[in-house]
C-alpha positions in Angstrom: 13.6 20.4 79.7 11.5 21.1 82.8 7.6 21.0 83.2 5.1 22.3 86.0 1.5 21.8 86.2 -1.4 22.0 88.3 -4.2 19.3 87.2 -6.7 17.3 89.0 -6.4 14.6 86.3 -4.3 13.5 83.7 -2.2 15.4 81.6 -0.2 14.3 78.3 3.3 14.7 78.7 4.1 14.9 74.8 1.4 18.3 74.7 3.1 19.7 77.8 6.7 19.4 76.1 5.8 20.2 72.5 7.7 16.9 71.8 6.2 14.7 68.8 3.9 11.8 70.2 5.8 8.6 69.6 9.3 9.9 70.4 11.2 8.1 73.2 11.1 10.0 76.9 12.9 9.9 79.6 10.6 11.2 82.1 11.9 12.3 85.9 9.7 13.4 88.4 11.5 16.1 90.5 8.7 16.9 92.7 8.4 15.0 96.3 4.9 14.1 95.8 4.4 10.8 93.9 3.7 11.0 90.2 1.6 8.2 88.1 2.6 7.7 84.3 0.7 5.5 82.1 0.8 5.0 78.3 -2.4 5.5 76.4 -3.6 6.6 72.9 -6.5 8.0 74.8 -6.6 10.4 77.9 -7.2 8.1 80.8 -10.2 8.4 82.6 -10.2 10.8 86.0 -11.2 7.4 88.0 -8.2 5.6 86.4 -5.4 5.4 88.9 -3.5 3.0 87.6 0.3 3.2 86.0 3.4 3.4 87.4 4.3 5.3 90.2 7.4 7.6 90.1 9.4 8.8 93.6 11.1 11.9 93.9 13.8 11.7 91.2 12.8 8.3 90.0 12.9 8.1 86.1 10.4 6.4 83.7 11.5 5.5 80.3 9.2 5.5 77.5 10.5 3.9 74.2 9.6 5.1 70.7 6.7 4.3 69.0 4.5 5.5 72.5 0.6 6.1 71.4 0.5 8.5 74.3 2.2 9.2 77.9 0.0 10.6 80.6 0.7 11.7 84.1 -1.3 12.7 87.2 0.3 14.0 90.2 -0.6 13.5 94.0 -1.7 16.6 95.6 -2.3 18.0 91.9 0.9 19.1 91.7 3.1 18.0 88.4 6.9 18.9 88.1 8.9 17.0 85.7 12.2 16.8 83.8 11.5 15.1 80.0 14.2 14.2 77.9 14.2 12.5 74.2 15.7 9.0 74.4 17.0 6.4 72.6 14.4 3.9 70.9 14.1 0.4 72.5 12.6 -2.7 71.0 10.2 -3.8 73.6 7.9 -0.7 73.7 7.4 -0.9 77.5 7.4 2.1 80.3 10.6 0.9 82.5 11.3 3.1 85.8 14.7 3.5 87.0 15.2 4.7 90.5 17.9 7.0 91.2 19.8 8.2 94.1 20.1 11.9 94.2 23.7 12.8 94.8 24.8 13.9 98.1 27.0 17.5 98.1 
């Protein structure tokens, strides 16, 4: 599902998508601006810029059992594609770069 939001801080991917917290996800940045993704049970502070950067078309994979997934967009714009994913044992966010197909 595609998700769009305008925010100056962190937003919950689970809340935006309506997917239950702890579900494994694949989160793709569909915006030309960078998105930062972070796993945390609580909303990160507005001064917290840590996490993994997702460039255009990059995918962050979040394994099942995550306490929470938060994103913030450069230029305050967020445009994501969020899908449920299969569980994995290590519980870490993995970033997979993808190259847009040429037509």
